[in-house]
Structures are given as C-alpha cells and as structure tokens.
PAGUDREN-878922 format. One record per atom (N, C-alpha, C): x, y, z. Coordinates in steps of 0.05 Angstrom, whole numbers, padded with zeros to 5 digits, always signed. Atoms other than C-alpha are relative to their C-alpha. Layout:
BEGIN
XYZ/...
END
This chain:
BEGIN
+00017-00023+00000/+00000+00000+00000/+00018+00025+00000/-00019-00022+00002/+00041+00058-00025/-00013+00028+00005/+00012-00026-00003/-00008+00116-00027/-00017+00003+00025/+00019-00001-00022/-00055+00098+00029/+00013-00008+00026/-00014+00005-00025/-00012+00103+00091/-00015+00012+00023/+00012-00011-00024/-00031+00119+00162/+00000+00031-00003/+00002-00029+00002/-00056+00191+00164/+00020+00015+00017/-00019-00013-00017/-00009+00207+00220/+00027+00004-00014/-00025-00002+00015/+00051+00194+00174/-00001+00022-00021/+00003-00019+00022/+00023+00243+00123/-00007+00028+00009/+00008-00026-00010/+00005+00302+00168/+00018+00023-00008/-00018-00022+00006/+00067+00342+00152/-00004+00010-00029/+00004-00009+00027/+00046+00346+00079/-00030+00003-00006/+00029-00002+00005/-00029+00352+00088/-00008+00026-00013/+00010-00024+00014/-00068+00401+00046/-00028+00007+00008/+00027-00004-00009/-00140+00393+00068/-00009-00024+00016/+00006+00022-00019/-00166+00352+00126/-00025+00006+00016/+00023-00002-00019/-00228+00339+00168/-00001-00024+00018/+00003+00022-00019/-00243+00296+00228/-00027+00004+00014/+00026+00000-00013/-00311+00279+00258/-00001-00023+00019/+00004+00021-00020/-00326+00239+00321/-00030+00000+00006/+00029+00002-00004/-00397+00214+00327/-00008-00025+00015/+00010+00024-00014/-00439+00166+00368/-00005-00023-00019/+00003+00024+00016/-00443+00095+00343/-00030-00009+00000/+00028+00006+00004/-00517+00097+00327/-00006+00000-00030/+00004+00005+00028/-00547+00076+00261/-00007+00025-00016/+00007-00024+00016/-00575+00145+00241/+00025+00016-00008/-00024-00015+00007/-00504+00172+00239/+00015-00011-00025/-00012+00011+00024/-00485+00127+00181/-00005+00018-00024/+00006-00018+00022/-00520+00173+00132/+00014+00027+00003/-00015-00024-00005/-00488+00233+00165/+00029-00002-00009/-00028+00004+00008/-00419+00204+00153/+00003+00000-00030/+00000+00001+00030/-00435+00190+00079/-00001+00029-00011/+00004-00027+00010/-00459+00261+00068/+00024+00018+00007/-00023-00016-00008/-00400+00292+00107/+00023-00004-00019/-00023+00005+00018/-00348+00258+00063/-00007+00011-00028/+00008-00010+00026/-00387+00275+00000/+00003+00031-00001/-00003-00029-00001/-00390+00348+00021/+00029+00009+00000/-00029-00006-00001/-00315+00347+00036/+00013+00001-00027/-00013+00001+00027/-00298+00329-00036/-00015+00015-00022/+00017-00013+00020/-00353+00368-00071/+00014+00022-00016/-00013-00022+00014/-00309+00427-00088/+00018-00009-00023/-00016+00012+00022/-00269+00380-00133/-00017-00006-00025/+00018+00008+00021/-00330+00370-00177/+00003-00029-00008/-00003+00029+00007/-00327+00294-00172/-00023-00009-00017/+00021+00011+00017/-00367+00252-00220/-00021-00013+00019/+00021+00014-00016/-00432+00220-00195/+00010-00027+00008/-00011+00027-00006/-00396+00153-00199/+00020+00001+00023/-00019-00003-00021/-00339+00177-00155/-00015+00005+00027/+00016-00005-00024/-00389+00205-00104/-00014-00025+00010/+00015+00025-00008/-00430+00141-00104/+00020-00020+00012/-00020+00018-00010/-00367+00099-00094/+00009+00007+00028/-00010-00010-00026/-00342+00141-00036/-00022-00004+00021/+00022+00002-00019/-00410+00144-00002/-00006-00029+00007/+00005+00028-00006/-00420+00069-00008/+00022-00012+00018/-00022+00011-00017/-00351+00052+00020/-00001+00011+00028/+00003-00012-00027/-00360+00101+00078/-00023-00012+00015/+00024+00012-00012/-00429+00073+00092/+00006-00027+00011/-00007+00027-00008/-00402+00002+00095/+00019+00000+00024/-00019-00001-00022/-00344+00020+00141/-00013+00009+00026/+00014-00010-00024/-00387+00060+00189/-00020-00020+00011/+00019+00021-00008/-00441+00007+00190/+00014-00023+00014/-00016+00022-00013/-00388-00046+00206/+00008+00008+00029/-00008-00010-00027/-00363-00003+00265/-00024-00001+00019/+00024-00001-00017/-00434+00006+00292/-00010-00028+00007/+00012+00026-00004/-00460-00065+00282/+00019-00020+00012/-00019+00020-00009/-00398-00107+00291/+00018+00009+00022/-00019-00010-00020/-00351-00063+00331/-00014+00004+00027/+00014-00007-00024/-00402-00040+00382/-00025-00017+00005/+00024+00016-00002/-00458-00090+00369/-00025+00017+00007/+00023-00018-00003/-00507-00032+00365/-00019-00006-00023/+00017+00011+00021/-00564-00063+00326/-00023+00019-00008/+00023-00016+00005/-00615-00007+00327/-00001+00010-00029/+00004-00008+00027/-00643+00007+00258/+00010-00021-00020/-00011+00020+00018/-00611-00056+00229/-00011-00028+00005/+00010+00026-00007/-00653-00113+00257/-00012-00016-00023/+00012+00013+00022/-00688-00128+00192/-00026-00014+00007/+00024+00013-00009/-00748-00151+00232/-00024+00020+00002/+00021-00020-00001/-00789-00087+00225/-00003+00013+00027/+00001-00013-00026/-00775-00067+00296/+00011+00028-00002/-00009-00028+00001/-00768+00008+00307/+00010+00008+00027/-00011-00010-00025/-00724+00039+00360/+00007+00029-00004/-00008-00028+00004/-00712+00113+00372/+00030+00002-00006/-00028-00004+00008/-00646+00139+00342/+00018+00004+00024/-00016-00005-00023/-00622+00160+00411/+00004-00024+00018/-00002+00024-00016/-00630+00091+00439/+00026-00015-00007/-00026+00013+00005/-00560+00061+00447/+00003-00026+00015/-00008+00024-00014/-00536-00008+00464/+00028+00004+00012/-00028-00004-00009/-00463+00014+00470/+00006+00030-00005/-00006-00029+00003/-00440+00086+00481/+00025+00006-00015/-00025-00003+00015/-00383+00079+00432/-00001+00024-00019/-00003-00022+00020/-00357+00131+00383/+00013-00011-00025/-00013+00007+00026/-00337+00125+00310/+00015+00025-00008/-00017-00023+00009/-00280+00169+00284/+00002-00002-00030/-00003-00003+00029/-00281+00192+00212/+00021+00021-00005/-00022-00019+00006/-00217+00225+00187/+00005-00001-00030/-00005-00002+00029/-00207+00249+00116/+00023+00019-00005/-00022-00017+00009/-00146+00278+00082/+00000+00000-00030/-00001-00003+00029/-00145+00305+00012/+00027+00013-00006/-00026-00009+00008/-00075+00312-00016/+00004-00005-00030/-00002+00001+00029/-00064+00328-00088/-00026-00013-00011/+00023+00012+00012/-00111+00281-00125/-00009-00026+00015/+00006+00024-00015/-00116+00228-00070/-00017+00006+00025/+00017-00002-00023/-00172+00222-00019/+00006-00023+00018/-00006+00021-00020/-00152+00184+00044/-00023+00001+00021/+00022+00002-00019/-00208+00161+00090/+00008-00021+00021/-00006+00018-00022/-00197+00130+00158/-00025-00001+00019/+00023+00004-00018/-00256+00102+00199/+00009-00019+00022/-00009+00017-00021/-00241+00074+00267/-00020-00001+00023/+00017+00003-00024/-00276+00049+00329/+00017-00013+00022/-00014+00013-00023/-00255+00024+00398/-00018-00022+00011/+00019+00022-00006/-00303-00034+00396/+00014-00026+00005/-00009+00027-00007/-00293-00109+00402/+00023-00010-00018/-00021+00009+00018/-00245-00116+00343/-00008-00024-00016/+00005+00023+00018/-00240-00171+00291/+00020-00022+00006/-00018+00022-00007/-00212-00239+00309/+00016-00009-00025/-00013+00010+00024/-00196-00260+00237/-00007+00019-00023/+00006-00020+00021/-00191-00202+00187/-00003-00014-00027/+00002+00013+00026/-00179-00248+00127/-00027-00013-00004/+00026+00012+00001/-00242-00287+00142/-00022+00021-00002/+00020-00021+00000/-00282-00224+00156/-00002+00014-00027/+00000-00014+00025/-00262-00195+00089/-00009-00018-00024/+00010+00018+00022/-00286-00256+00049/-00029+00007-00006/+00028-00006+00008/-00349-00241+00009/-00019-00020+00011/+00022+00016-00011/-00413-00267+00040/+00004-00010+00028/-00004+00008-00028/-00381-00279+00108/-00013+00021+00018/+00011-00018-00020/-00421-00249+00165/-00002-00013+00027/+00004+00010-00028/-00423-00257+00240/-00028+00007+00010/+00026-00008-00008/-00493-00228+00242/-00022-00008-00020/+00020+00008+00020/-00537-00270+00195/-00029+00005+00011/+00027-00004-00012/-00596-00261+00244/-00010+00029-00005/+00007-00028+00006/-00594-00186+00226/-00002+00004-00030/+00002-00002+00030/-00599-00202+00151/+00024+00015-00012/-00024-00013+00010/-00527-00178+00140/+00010-00017-00024/-00008+00014+00025/-00501-00197+00070/+00029-00010+00001/-00028+00007+00000/-00427-00202+00087/+00015+00011-00023/-00013-00012+00023/-00409-00157+00029/+00013+00026+00006/-00011-00027-00007/-00384-00095+00067/+00028+00004-00010/-00028-00003+00008/-00310-00105+00057/+00004-00003-00030/-00002+00004+00030/-00320-00130-00015/-00009+00026-00014/+00009-00025+00012/-00358-00066-00031/+00022+00022+00003/-00021-00020-00004/-00304-00023+00001/+00023-00004-00019/-00022+00007+00017/-00251-00059-00038/-00006+00006-00030/+00008-00005+00028/-00290-00053-00104/-00002+00029-00007/+00006-00028+00005/-00307+00021-00097/+00023+00019+00005/-00023-00017-00006/-00241+00047-00071/+00024-00011-00014/-00024+00009+00013/-00172+00043-00101/+00018-00017+00019/-00016+00015-00019/-00139+00017-00037/-00016-00003+00026/+00014+00006-00025/-00165-00015+00027/+00020-00014+00018/-00015+00014-00021/-00129-00035+00091/-00016-00001+00025/+00015+00004-00025/-00159-00062+00155/+00019-00009+00021/-00016+00008-00023/-00124-00064+00222/-00019-00004+00023/+00018+00005-00023/-00158-00094+00283/+00014-00016+00021/-00010+00015-00023/-00141-00119+00352/-00024-00007+00017/+00023+00008-00017/-00193-00160+00390/+00001+00014+00027/+00002-00014-00025/-00217-00120+00450/+00010+00028+00000/-00011-00027+00001/-00184-00056+00426/-00015+00017-00021/+00014-00015+00021/-00219-00036+00361/+00011-00006-00028/-00006+00005+00028/-00214-00032+00286/+00004+00027-00014/-00004-00023+00018/-00187+00019+00235/-00001-00010-00029/+00002+00006+00029/-00207+00017+00162/+00012+00025-00014/-00012-00021+00016/-00164+00058+00114/-00006-00005-00029/+00007+00002+00028/-00187+00072+00044/+00011+00024-00015/-00009-00022+00017/-00160+00114-00013/-00014-00001-00027/+00012-00002+00026/-00190+00138-00077/+00014+00023-00015/-00012-00020+00017/-00155+00176-00133/-00023+00016-00012/+00021-00018+00010/-00198+00236-00151/+00010+00012-00026/-00008-00011+00026/-00198+00260-00223/+00004+00030+00001/+00001-00029+00001/-00206+00333-00203/+00018+00014+00020/-00016-00012-00022/-00153+00345-00149/+00022+00018-00007/-00023-00016+00009/-00108+00391-00189/+00004+00026+00016/-00003-00026-00015/-00121+00452-00145/+00018-00003+00024/-00017+00004-00023/-00082+00420-00088/+00027-00010-00009/-00027+00008+00008/-00007+00417-00101/+00019+00003+00023/-00021-00003-00020/+00054+00407-00059/+00015+00026-00006/-00015-00025+00003/+00092+00471-00046/+00030-00006-00001/-00028+00008+00000/+00158+00432-00047/+00014+00008-00025/
END
C-alpha cells in the first residue's frame, strides 16, 4: 500500500483535512456519507466517484456500529423500530479524511470489540450477524469502490479501516515543495 498510509505519517504534507467523532448509532451512518461527499464536492467529482465514496464510507461506518459496538438499532431487519437516541453501546466512531493532491484518504475507526480474523471477515458473503440479515459484502464493496483498502484490528481494542481513492479533479491541491 504505497499511497494509502496511516494519516499520522502524512500530516506534515497535508493540504485539506477533516475529522468527525460521532456516536455509534445507526442514524449517523447517513451523516458520515454526506459529510465525506460534502468534503470532496469542491473538486466536482463525478456522480460515480461520489457514489463509490459514499457506499464505501457507509459500509465501514455500518461495520463499526453493528460489529464493533454491536449496536443493532435500525438494522434488525425484523421491522422493529427503536428511537435513534436509543443506544446499546455508548461507543464513538471516528471519521478522518485527508485530501492531498488528487488522493482522498479516509480512515474510519472504532474502539469496539475488534475482529478476530480479518482475512475471514473480508471474504465475500461472510457475516457474523446472519440473524440481522447482513449480507457479508461490506469489505467486498469497500474494496471494489475504492482504489486501496487496509484493515487493522485488535480484538478487545478496536478496528481501523483505511481507504484511498484517486480523484480526477484534485489539481487545485499541489505540494509547495
């Protein structure tokens, strides 16, 4: 992974950055999608680029909420309705974006239960929550819609998903080197 490194390593050369910390409740998944879309809008991305980014962010945030914190509200698939403020776990999801030149770096992290076997979790159709009608395609979608994907996780500590996408319109951001 050459372009999509840890955001901390790239801070000295950053050009535009945002970070949002929000509660791990299902209604915030759409907020995260829209926030990242708004962050890149000034680049005049194509509808396809926006759809790819929003889908990947949605999948990563949903994984943090459902699997990291086991917060099922809004995702039961059984027609049950719970208020958005009703939480199972008071966890937070961190969304960090960096736009440098023509590369969008997205990092989504949680301090939830972590992933025991990342390789297994990333296999298409694998899910630990079949009772919630989860398809097991989250990581496959992230990988398909982004140019690079990396997942780091430690059981009992949390998970970080790093994704990168080359934007066609990032010419306004240049290194001053």
